[in-house]
N, C-alpha and C positions, 0 to 999 in steps of 0.2 A: 504493498500500501504506500503512494508516495504521493507528494505535494509538488506542484509548480505555482506558478503567478503566469500561466499562457492564457488567461482568460480573453484576451485579444481575438482568440480564435474561433470563439463560439459566439455562433448568430444565432438566432431564431430562423425556420424558413421563410418568413416574411422579412427579415434583414435587420430585426433588432439586435443589437449589441448586448452581450451579455453583463459587462460590467461589475465583475464580480472581483475580490481580493485574491481569491486562490481556488488552484484545482486539487480536488482530492479523485486519486488514479488507484479504485480498490481493485484486487483480483482475486480472493478467494472468499465467500459469503463467511468461512468459518473464523476468519478472521479480521474479517472488517468490524472495526469500532467506528461509531461517529463522532464527530467534533462536538464540542462541548461550547460551540456558538452555532449562529445562524448558518442553515446550510438547505439545501435541497438537489436532490436526484437528479441526473439529466440523462434521458436514452440519446436518441442518436438526432437531434435538433431537427425534427419535421412538424413539432408543433410551430401554428404562423405567428402567433402573439407573443405576450411574455408568460404566461403560465409556467414554462419550462425553465425559468430562471429565478435565481434566488434574489430577494429583494435588495440582501446586503450579505456579504460573507461569502461561504464556500459553496462553490457547483461541485458536486460529486458526478464525475464522469461514469457511468456504469458499462461503458461499452469493453472495457475489460473483462467482466464477469461475462460470459457466453457460452458455455459449455452446457452441452445435453448431460446431463445427470443421471436419469432413467428414460427409457423408452420400451412399451411392449407390444412389440409387432401386432400382436394377436387382438389388443384391446384398444387402441390408440391413445393408451393415456401416456402423458409424457409428463416430464418433471425438468425442468431447466432451467439455467440462471438467468436473471431478469435482463441481460443485456444481450442476448442474442436477437437477431432481428427475425422479423416472419420469413424473409426472404432467404436465409439459412434453413429456417427449421423446414420451410416446402422443402428445399434441396436434400435435406436429409431424410423428409419421412415421405416423400409422394412417392417412393420408388416400391414403399411397401404397401401402398394404395391407400394412403390417410393425407388428409388434406387440413388446415385449419377452418375450423367452421366460420368465422367470421374475418374477412380480410379489408382494409381500407383502401384507398388509392394509391399507395405505394408501399413496396417490398422492404423498402428502409426503415419501418416503425422497431424498436423493441418492443420484446412482452412485457418487462416493468411500464413502458410508454402505455400501451395498448391497455393495458390494465387501468392503468392510473388515468385515462381519460375515457375509458371504457368505449373504444369504437365501434364504429359501426361499418357494415359494410351494403352492397348493394342486394342485401338478402334479409332483411329484417324482418322482413313480413312471415319468414318460416325458421328463421336463427336467432332472431335477435340481437342482442351486440356481443362483444367479446366477453364481457363477466358471464354471460349465462351458462360458458362454458369452463370457466375456471374451478376446479374443484378443490384447492388449496394454495397457501402461499403461505412465506415467511416474513415478516415484518418484524425489522427492527425500530427501537425507539430511542429516544434522546437520552431515557434513564437507564440505557444499557439493556433493556429488556428485548427478549427474541419470542414472538408470539408467533404460534399457528394457528391462521384462521382459516376455516373451512364454513361450508353454510349452517352448519349447526356447530361448531366450534368458533367462539368468540364472533358469534353470528354478526354484531351489532359494527364492529371494527372491520368484518370482511364487506359488507355492504358499504360502510363509509370508505373505504380503503378504494374497491371499483369505482371509478369516476372523480374519484376525491383529489385528484391532480398532485399526487404526492404529496399533500401537506398531511397525512395521519400518520409518517412513518417513511422508513426506505423499504422497498420490496427487494427482496435477497435472491429468492428461486420462486416459481410459478409453477403449479402442477394442472394441466388443462385435458379436456377430453378433445381428442380431435373427429374429425367426420370421415367415414370411411366413403370413397370414392370409386367408382369404375374405371376414372381416367380423369386425372389433373386438368386436360383438355375441357373447351368449351364447345357447345352445339349453340351458335349464336343465332338468334333473328335480330333485323333490321325494319322497323317501321318507319314511315314517315309522319311525321307531325305537321297538321298545318297552322294549329294555332293551341290554344289551350285546353281549348275545348277538347280537341282529340287525346291531349296528354289525359284528363280527369275521366274519359271515356275509356281509354285505351288500359291504362295502366293498374287499374285493379284488377283487369280480366289478366293481364299479365303477370300480376302477381299470383294470381290462380292457381294460372299453368305453368309457371317457369319460376326457379328457385331465387333468381338474379334478374333484377330489373332496372334502368337506370336512364333518363330522357338528358339528351344534351340540350340546349335551348340558345337560339340565335339572339342574344341580348339585343339587338338593333332593330328586330322585327318590330314594326308598330301595326296600329289600326287593328283590323279583322286578322293581322299575320302574327300579332303578338302571342309568342310561345311557340312560333315556328321551330321547328329542330328535327330531331329523331329519338327513337325509342329503342333502345338494346333491352334485348332480355337474353336469359339464356338458361341451359340444364348442363350438369357435367354431360360429358360425350359417353357412350358406352364403353367405346376403346379409345386409344389416345396414340398416336405417332407423333405429336407433336411435344410429348411430355417436357422435352429439357428445356427450360424456360432460358431466355437471352443472356441471363448471369450480368453483364455489361451494356453499357447504354449503347446505342446505335452510335451516337455520337453526343459531344458534350459544348455546352457554350464556354468557351476558354477565358473569358475574363467580363467583368460588369461594365457593360458601355457607360457613357459618361450622361447618357438620358437615356430614357425609359423608350424601348423600341414596341410598347404597346400603345397604340394611339389609334383612333377615328379609322385610318386608312388601311393601315395592317388589321386590326381587328375584322375590318368590314371583309376584306380578302381572304382571311383565314375561315373567318364564318362559312363565306361561299362555296370554299373551296371545299371545307369538312362536310359539310353537307353534302355537298354534290358526290362526294367520295362514297359517303356513306351510303346516299340513293343506290350509287351502283353497285354495293355490296347486298342488297336487299335481297329476302329470302335466308333459308337454314344453310350456318356454313360452319366446319370446324375450325377452332382457332384454338390457339395456345394462350396458357391462362396469364400467361405475362401481359399480353395485346390485350386482353380483355378487362383484368382487374387492374394492371397497371400500365396505361398505356404513356402515361409521361415520364414512367424510369425510362424509356427509350431515350431520353433526352438529358442527358447529363446537366445537373446545375441550371433546370431551365428557368430557375428563380431569376436569375442574372438578366433574365430578358427584359424585367420590370425596373432595371436602372439602379442607379445607388440608393435611393432611395426605399427601395425595397417594393413590397406589396401587401397589401391589406386583404382579408377575407371576411366575408360574413355571411355565415350558415345561421339561418332562423328555423324552427319547426312551427306549422301554422295548424291547428285545430281544422278537420276536415269541412266542417259547416261553413266557415269562410276563406278557406286555403285560396280557392281560385281567386276572389276577390284581393285579397292579401298580395298571392303572387303579383298580380297584375300592378298592383299598387306599388309593388317594390322595384319591378324593372322598371315601369314608367317614370321612379325618382330616378333610377340612374339616367334613363335616356332625358332627362329633365337638368340633369345636372352636368350632362356632355361627359358622363365618365362610365363608356360602357365596360361591362364585366367581359372578360377574354375567357373565360373557365364558366360558364352557367351550367350548373346541373340540377336536376329535379327530381326526386323519388318519393316514394311512401314510407312511411313508419306505420307498423300495427299496431293494434290496441292490444297491448301485454303488459304487464309487471315491467319495471324498469329493475335493472340486476343491481344498479348501484342506488346509492340515496340520492346522489348526484348526478346521476346519468342524465347525459343529454337526449335521446331518442323521448318521444312519446306520441302516442296515435295523431297523424295528421301528415301532411306534406312538407318535406323540407329542399329548401331552395339555398344553394351555394352561388355566393357570387365573389370575385375578386376583382382588384384594381392596381394599376400603379399608385405610389403613394404620391399625392402632391398636396401635402400640409394640410392648412385649413380648407383646401376645398373639399377634399378627401374626409375630413373630422365632419364638415358639415353634412356630408353626405351619409356618412355613418350613423350622426345621431336622428337622420329622417330615417334611414330605414329601422334601426332600434325603434322608435317610434311608432312606425308601422307595424312591426312584430309584438310589441306590447300590446298596442290598439285592438289586434287581431288576438290577445291570449296567447300569444305563442312564445317562446323562448329563444335566445340568442346562443347559440354554442360557444363555450368559455374557450376552448383550446386550439380555436379557430380565430380567436379574438385578440386585438392588442388597442379597443378604445373602450368599451361599454363603460357606463357610469355605475355606482352604486345604486342608484335607484332603477337602473335595468335588470342590474344583475338579481336586485331584491324582489324585483316583478318576476322573473324568469325564474328564481329559484327559492321558492318559499321554504324548501325544507333546510335551505341555510343554517335554520338556527338550531336545527335537531343536529345538523352536522359538526356545528363548531365544537360540542364535546368531545368529538375524537382525533380533533386537531393536535399533533405533537408540537409543544409549546417552542421548538427551535428550527422546526420546518416551514420556511418562510418563502413565498413567492411575491413576485413581484407585482401579477395578476391580484392575488389576495388581497394584498394590500391596497392597490387600486380602487378594486370593488367594496372595501371596507368587511371582508370576511376575517382580516385579523389586523391588528394596527401596526404601526409602521414601529421598527426598531430607533430607542430613543438618539440613536446617533446618525441615524439617516432621516429625523423631523427638521426641516428648517424653518 
């Protein structure tokens, strides 16, 4: 276990700098001891906002703890150190016929980060969120305790840690149930969407017939074409010849340009090209799991395209009763602000109990938008998007956020009062201080 002061190397995926005093690099869960000052565990830096950074003090880089401890190829039960990435997990278990039950849009998430944020995927309607498949984990706390948490043992701490953003303690290892699949490949269908009416008509039927369903939306389409895009749906293929993932990106963005390459001109061209390419691939075809689940991973460091100020992402979930009106209002707000979203994704969450006390998913439609950061212009738009979401009785995703106010957080997560009693006194994130979940350290108060 070593310390260094290379905090300048740590950024969130949205481009925020860590700004911490020191970095701890643990290698072995058995010998790991937590600092006696403020700290926060850090996975692989794929959170968009500031939930992955300590408010002050020590960042604990978990990537050195990535060993698979036990794996039963007969039952699919696996126990791994928390720093293992989903991509490495898939590489190790897919040959035996197993696959993670829930994956997000990138393979570069650690298991600890996946649990701490209770990530969701394109199959919430049939598999729930990541935490639904976790059977046990070890939690280290600042008082020196090591606690085994399961749905029945230390159940309160178990539910608080799932989606608890690393604030209940440090997750050293995770045990989870994998999903048996006939192939890691997918049999994919692509359907055209002319507008939001098409999405809300086709998406429920796709959820009933397919394990995975997600829509890409052209954020610039207006009028009776608002919501134009494509719906991608898939089931695991019965056999697979494409099982080997791509592993490395097809190409990488070599440096951050001095200005954002995401603008009205490039966005319009991309939207037209993406939709045309998708429509040419209509019908059923077998695709590799990387291209379906992790398409952006094909471009290394794609976040650099947004320029030196980075990007801001906004994800909301909106109850179905008012979802179409709220999604319309959110997209129209971006258009009015001349701040088109590059990657606009729309899908449905099922009505099922949340895995964690602070889990983001709840029944409704979830819309993801992202933008190059242009200072106050972007901040004003994010204020509007938050207001539209809360007025629709929705909630904003904390691990995609770098902006929401304490009022927006409180309206999104009324469970926060119950959650606070599980917070470790030395686990402190910038996000938690910003939204009033915990108080700032005395030495950081100005």
